[in-house]
VMD Tcl script that builds the backbone (N, CA, C; Angstrom):
set m [mol new atoms 249]
animate dup $m
set s [atomselect $m all]
$s set {name element resname resid chain x y z} {
  {N N UNK 1 A -15.579 -17.559 -16.226}
  {CA C UNK 1 A -14.430 -17.564 -16.656}
  {C C UNK 1 A -14.011 -16.190 -17.081}
  {N N UNK 2 A -12.679 -16.105 -17.265}
  {CA C UNK 2 A -11.701 -14.833 -16.866}
  {C C UNK 2 A -11.061 -14.293 -18.296}
  {N N UNK 3 A -11.350 -13.502 -18.530}
  {CA C UNK 3 A -10.739 -13.010 -20.073}
  {C C UNK 3 A -9.722 -11.433 -19.248}
  {N N UNK 4 A -9.152 -11.053 -20.403}
  {CA C UNK 4 A -7.813 -10.157 -20.466}
  {C C UNK 4 A -8.818 -8.874 -20.027}
  {N N UNK 5 A -10.127 -8.716 -20.494}
  {CA C UNK 5 A -10.952 -7.822 -20.438}
  {C C UNK 5 A -11.683 -7.711 -18.802}
  {N N UNK 6 A -11.126 -8.797 -18.371}
  {CA C UNK 6 A -11.993 -9.000 -16.624}
  {C C UNK 6 A -10.823 -8.816 -15.532}
  {N N UNK 7 A -10.080 -10.053 -15.999}
  {CA C UNK 7 A -9.088 -10.124 -14.880}
  {C C UNK 7 A -7.911 -9.716 -14.895}
  {N N UNK 8 A -7.306 -9.212 -13.808}
  {CA C UNK 8 A -5.694 -9.060 -13.113}
  {C C UNK 8 A -5.148 -7.910 -13.992}
  {N N UNK 9 A -3.646 -8.101 -13.761}
  {CA C UNK 9 A -2.995 -6.733 -14.304}
  {C C UNK 9 A -3.174 -7.015 -15.984}
  {N N UNK 10 A -4.012 -8.047 -16.284}
  {CA C UNK 10 A -4.012 -8.086 -18.259}
  {C C UNK 10 A -5.256 -7.226 -18.713}
  {N N UNK 11 A -5.876 -6.872 -17.518}
  {CA C UNK 11 A -7.200 -5.875 -18.014}
  {C C UNK 11 A -6.551 -4.989 -19.067}
  {N N UNK 12 A -7.404 -4.888 -20.132}
  {CA C UNK 12 A -7.662 -4.323 -21.499}
  {C C UNK 12 A -9.032 -3.277 -21.794}
  {N N UNK 13 A -9.749 -3.961 -21.010}
  {CA C UNK 13 A -11.347 -3.338 -21.223}
  {C C UNK 13 A -11.855 -2.215 -20.152}
  {N N UNK 14 A -13.026 -2.154 -20.734}
  {CA C UNK 14 A -14.337 -1.485 -19.528}
  {C C UNK 14 A -14.291 -2.229 -18.537}
  {N N UNK 15 A -13.864 -2.120 -16.898}
  {CA C UNK 15 A -14.394 -2.994 -16.071}
  {C C UNK 15 A -15.757 -2.823 -15.907}
  {N N UNK 16 A -16.109 -4.346 -16.055}
  {CA C UNK 16 A -17.307 -4.911 -15.916}
  {C C UNK 16 A -18.151 -4.079 -14.346}
  {N N UNK 17 A -17.580 -3.948 -13.388}
  {CA C UNK 17 A -18.021 -3.782 -12.318}
  {C C UNK 17 A -18.271 -2.167 -12.050}
  {N N UNK 18 A -17.309 -1.414 -12.352}
  {CA C UNK 18 A -17.237 -0.127 -12.082}
  {C C UNK 18 A -17.873 1.049 -13.678}
  {N N UNK 19 A -16.829 0.245 -14.720}
  {CA C UNK 19 A -17.233 0.748 -15.676}
  {C C UNK 19 A -16.243 1.644 -16.445}
  {N N UNK 20 A -14.846 1.999 -15.644}
  {CA C UNK 20 A -14.076 2.154 -16.103}
  {C C UNK 20 A -12.603 1.649 -16.508}
  {N N UNK 21 A -12.093 2.473 -17.495}
  {CA C UNK 21 A -10.619 1.754 -17.956}
  {C C UNK 21 A -9.974 1.403 -16.929}
  {N N UNK 22 A -8.697 0.684 -17.163}
  {CA C UNK 22 A -7.711 0.451 -16.486}
  {C C UNK 22 A -6.933 1.889 -16.677}
  {N N UNK 23 A -5.946 2.206 -15.804}
  {CA C UNK 23 A -4.951 3.684 -15.353}
  {C C UNK 23 A -3.816 2.906 -15.907}
  {N N UNK 24 A -3.301 3.290 -16.787}
  {CA C UNK 24 A -2.058 3.113 -17.532}
  {C C UNK 24 A -1.262 4.253 -17.081}
  {N N UNK 25 A -0.249 3.993 -16.174}
  {CA C UNK 25 A 1.130 4.528 -16.244}
  {C C UNK 25 A 2.392 4.280 -16.475}
  {N N UNK 26 A 2.997 4.378 -17.422}
  {CA C UNK 26 A 4.057 3.975 -18.326}
  {C C UNK 26 A 4.036 2.524 -18.135}
  {N N UNK 27 A 4.500 1.488 -17.912}
  {CA C UNK 27 A 4.574 0.173 -18.052}
  {C C UNK 27 A 3.723 -0.319 -16.941}
  {N N UNK 28 A 2.692 0.292 -15.913}
  {CA C UNK 28 A 2.445 -0.019 -14.723}
  {C C UNK 28 A 0.663 -0.007 -15.128}
  {N N UNK 29 A -0.176 -0.926 -14.740}
  {CA C UNK 29 A -0.870 -1.185 -15.293}
  {C C UNK 29 A -2.190 -0.902 -14.204}
  {N N UNK 30 A -3.295 0.079 -13.601}
  {CA C UNK 30 A -4.088 -0.117 -12.094}
  {C C UNK 30 A -5.571 -0.361 -12.415}
  {N N UNK 31 A -6.356 -1.283 -11.770}
  {CA C UNK 31 A -7.738 -1.346 -11.995}
  {C C UNK 31 A -8.185 0.225 -11.757}
  {N N UNK 32 A -9.188 0.657 -12.629}
  {CA C UNK 32 A -10.034 1.890 -12.691}
  {C C UNK 32 A -10.525 2.387 -11.605}
  {N N UNK 33 A -10.816 1.481 -10.655}
  {CA C UNK 33 A -11.654 1.834 -9.770}
  {C C UNK 33 A -11.091 1.824 -8.436}
  {N N UNK 34 A -10.100 1.660 -8.265}
  {CA C UNK 34 A -9.352 0.988 -7.111}
  {C C UNK 34 A -7.726 2.304 -7.098}
  {N N UNK 35 A -7.413 2.351 -8.391}
  {CA C UNK 35 A -5.845 3.050 -8.926}
  {C C UNK 35 A -4.806 2.520 -8.157}
  {N N UNK 36 A -4.171 3.340 -7.754}
  {CA C UNK 36 A -2.576 2.579 -7.261}
  {C C UNK 36 A -2.681 2.522 -5.858}
  {N N UNK 37 A -2.323 1.558 -4.951}
  {CA C UNK 37 A -3.131 1.684 -3.924}
  {C C UNK 37 A -1.298 1.697 -3.017}
  {N N UNK 38 A -1.455 3.036 -2.055}
  {CA C UNK 38 A -0.467 3.018 -1.196}
  {C C UNK 38 A 0.239 2.423 -0.502}
  {N N UNK 39 A 1.017 2.543 -0.011}
  {CA C UNK 39 A 1.999 1.098 0.766}
  {C C UNK 39 A 2.980 0.678 0.765}
  {N N UNK 40 A 2.067 -0.918 1.505}
  {CA C UNK 40 A 3.130 -2.232 0.736}
  {C C UNK 40 A 3.149 -3.046 -0.476}
  {N N UNK 41 A 1.810 -2.297 -1.205}
  {CA C UNK 41 A 0.996 -3.045 -1.767}
  {C C UNK 41 A 1.817 -3.506 -3.263}
  {N N UNK 42 A 1.853 -5.072 -4.010}
  {CA C UNK 42 A 2.635 -5.173 -5.039}
  {C C UNK 42 A 1.471 -4.800 -5.887}
  {N N UNK 43 A 0.479 -5.773 -6.247}
  {CA C UNK 43 A -0.356 -4.843 -7.530}
  {C C UNK 43 A -1.660 -5.764 -6.444}
  {N N UNK 44 A -2.581 -5.453 -7.123}
  {CA C UNK 44 A -4.493 -5.574 -6.701}
  {C C UNK 44 A -5.377 -5.437 -7.839}
  {N N UNK 45 A -6.169 -6.545 -7.684}
  {CA C UNK 45 A -7.230 -6.882 -8.709}
  {C C UNK 45 A -8.427 -6.116 -7.850}
  {N N UNK 46 A -9.593 -5.522 -8.533}
  {CA C UNK 46 A -10.804 -5.494 -7.777}
  {C C UNK 46 A -11.825 -6.698 -8.002}
  {N N UNK 47 A -11.427 -7.349 -8.845}
  {CA C UNK 47 A -12.259 -8.618 -8.937}
  {C C UNK 47 A -12.961 -8.563 -10.419}
  {N N UNK 48 A -13.324 -7.533 -10.929}
  {CA C UNK 48 A -14.126 -7.063 -12.225}
  {C C UNK 48 A -15.705 -7.602 -12.038}
  {N N UNK 49 A -16.064 -7.508 -11.079}
  {CA C UNK 49 A -17.680 -7.990 -10.654}
  {C C UNK 49 A -17.660 -9.417 -9.937}
  {N N UNK 50 A -16.888 -10.054 -10.244}
  {CA C UNK 50 A -16.554 -11.429 -9.444}
  {C C UNK 50 A -15.411 -10.850 -8.056}
  {N N UNK 51 A -16.280 -10.952 -6.953}
  {CA C UNK 51 A -15.452 -10.806 -5.863}
  {C C UNK 51 A -14.574 -11.669 -5.364}
  {N N UNK 52 A -14.711 -13.012 -5.470}
  {CA C UNK 52 A -14.038 -14.134 -5.195}
  {C C UNK 52 A -12.872 -14.121 -5.968}
  {N N UNK 53 A -13.058 -13.040 -6.982}
  {CA C UNK 53 A -11.048 -12.936 -7.732}
  {C C UNK 53 A -10.628 -11.744 -7.708}
  {N N UNK 54 A -10.966 -11.162 -6.279}
  {CA C UNK 54 A -10.311 -9.955 -6.260}
  {C C UNK 54 A -9.397 -10.015 -5.231}
  {N N UNK 55 A -7.857 -9.487 -5.048}
  {CA C UNK 55 A -6.560 -9.849 -4.347}
  {C C UNK 55 A -6.255 -8.531 -4.257}
  {N N UNK 56 A -5.281 -8.995 -3.121}
  {CA C UNK 56 A -3.823 -7.529 -2.877}
  {C C UNK 56 A -2.738 -8.451 -2.636}
  {N N UNK 57 A -1.944 -8.232 -3.251}
  {CA C UNK 57 A -0.569 -8.848 -2.909}
  {C C UNK 57 A 0.341 -7.900 -2.727}
  {N N UNK 58 A 1.234 -8.177 -1.114}
  {CA C UNK 58 A 1.819 -7.205 -0.897}
  {C C UNK 58 A 3.598 -7.800 -0.976}
  {N N UNK 59 A 4.249 -6.635 -1.109}
  {CA C UNK 59 A 5.353 -6.383 -1.064}
  {C C UNK 59 A 6.416 -7.416 -0.890}
  {N N UNK 60 A 5.625 -8.235 0.624}
  {CA C UNK 60 A 6.555 -8.894 1.330}
  {C C UNK 60 A 6.026 -10.486 0.640}
  {N N UNK 61 A 5.005 -10.837 -0.072}
  {CA C UNK 61 A 4.444 -11.728 -0.496}
  {C C UNK 61 A 3.782 -12.580 -0.235}
  {N N UNK 62 A 2.734 -11.236 0.757}
  {CA C UNK 62 A 1.551 -12.152 1.150}
  {C C UNK 62 A 0.907 -11.524 0.147}
  {N N UNK 63 A -0.639 -12.319 -0.003}
  {CA C UNK 63 A -1.795 -12.442 -0.670}
  {C C UNK 63 A -2.995 -12.735 0.588}
  {N N UNK 64 A -3.915 -11.418 0.205}
  {CA C UNK 64 A -5.297 -11.416 0.687}
  {C C UNK 64 A -6.348 -11.158 -0.491}
  {N N UNK 65 A -7.372 -12.007 -0.399}
  {CA C UNK 65 A -8.216 -12.271 -1.701}
  {C C UNK 65 A -9.736 -12.641 -1.391}
  {N N UNK 66 A -10.206 -12.048 -2.274}
  {CA C UNK 66 A -11.921 -11.977 -1.900}
  {C C UNK 66 A -12.510 -10.773 -1.246}
  {N N UNK 67 A -13.985 -10.954 -0.867}
  {CA C UNK 67 A -14.572 -9.811 -0.002}
  {C C UNK 67 A -13.204 -9.025 0.757}
  {N N UNK 68 A -12.032 -9.789 1.738}
  {CA C UNK 68 A -11.185 -9.239 2.597}
  {C C UNK 68 A -10.344 -8.609 1.580}
  {N N UNK 69 A -10.519 -8.815 0.733}
  {CA C UNK 69 A -9.568 -7.729 -0.377}
  {C C UNK 69 A -10.197 -7.010 -0.514}
  {N N UNK 70 A -11.550 -6.774 -0.850}
  {CA C UNK 70 A -12.043 -5.718 -1.308}
  {C C UNK 70 A -12.418 -4.385 -0.565}
  {N N UNK 71 A -12.222 -5.109 0.784}
  {CA C UNK 71 A -12.325 -4.301 1.998}
  {C C UNK 71 A -11.253 -3.627 2.442}
  {N N UNK 72 A -10.114 -4.323 2.147}
  {CA C UNK 72 A -8.805 -3.575 2.422}
  {C C UNK 72 A -8.683 -2.885 1.231}
  {N N UNK 73 A -8.801 -2.511 -0.006}
  {CA C UNK 73 A -9.165 -1.959 -0.598}
  {C C UNK 73 A -9.628 -0.733 -0.108}
  {N N UNK 74 A -10.874 -0.637 -0.222}
  {CA C UNK 74 A -11.655 0.222 0.454}
  {C C UNK 74 A -10.881 1.133 1.069}
  {N N UNK 75 A -10.456 0.472 2.520}
  {CA C UNK 75 A -9.645 1.140 3.839}
  {C C UNK 75 A -8.770 2.069 3.298}
  {N N UNK 76 A -7.784 1.481 2.249}
  {CA C UNK 76 A -6.393 2.032 1.795}
  {C C UNK 76 A -6.752 3.423 0.968}
  {N N UNK 77 A -7.560 3.197 0.426}
  {CA C UNK 77 A -7.870 4.679 -0.536}
  {C C UNK 77 A -8.929 5.261 0.580}
  {N N UNK 78 A -9.567 4.925 1.245}
  {CA C UNK 78 A -10.180 6.189 2.787}
  {C C UNK 78 A -9.109 6.817 3.127}
  {N N UNK 79 A -8.030 5.530 3.606}
  {CA C UNK 79 A -6.718 6.619 4.483}
  {C C UNK 79 A -6.264 7.436 3.475}
  {N N UNK 80 A -6.512 7.403 1.932}
  {CA C UNK 80 A -5.219 8.186 1.369}
  {C C UNK 80 A -6.139 9.323 0.484}
  {N N UNK 81 A -7.934 9.041 1.455}
  {CA C UNK 81 A -8.493 10.140 0.616}
  {C C UNK 81 A -9.478 10.349 -0.921}
  {N N UNK 82 A -9.202 9.172 -1.138}
  {CA C UNK 82 A -9.571 8.566 -2.389}
  {C C UNK 82 A -10.874 8.350 -2.954}
  {N N UNK 83 A -11.708 7.784 -2.232}
  {CA C UNK 83 A -13.184 6.805 -1.989}
  {C C UNK 83 A -13.945 8.500 -1.070}
}
mol reanalyze $m
mol bondsrecalc $m
mol representation Tube
mol addrep $m
């Protein structure tokens, strides 16, 4: 079951997966463990302990989810030198 503390852009509390609070930048909110993803990413979620709930939505409207999204989040952050 997903609650606002555990899922998506509505995350308000500590991520149960990484233990980090969300990053609030003005009116934008990012998962603490993945931060703002560069490139053509519109929004993303780490899944907060449920890999099936992880996703990346791109500016062109395409979406990837699950483990594929987690791997892509890591790759994007590795390219940006964040992880």
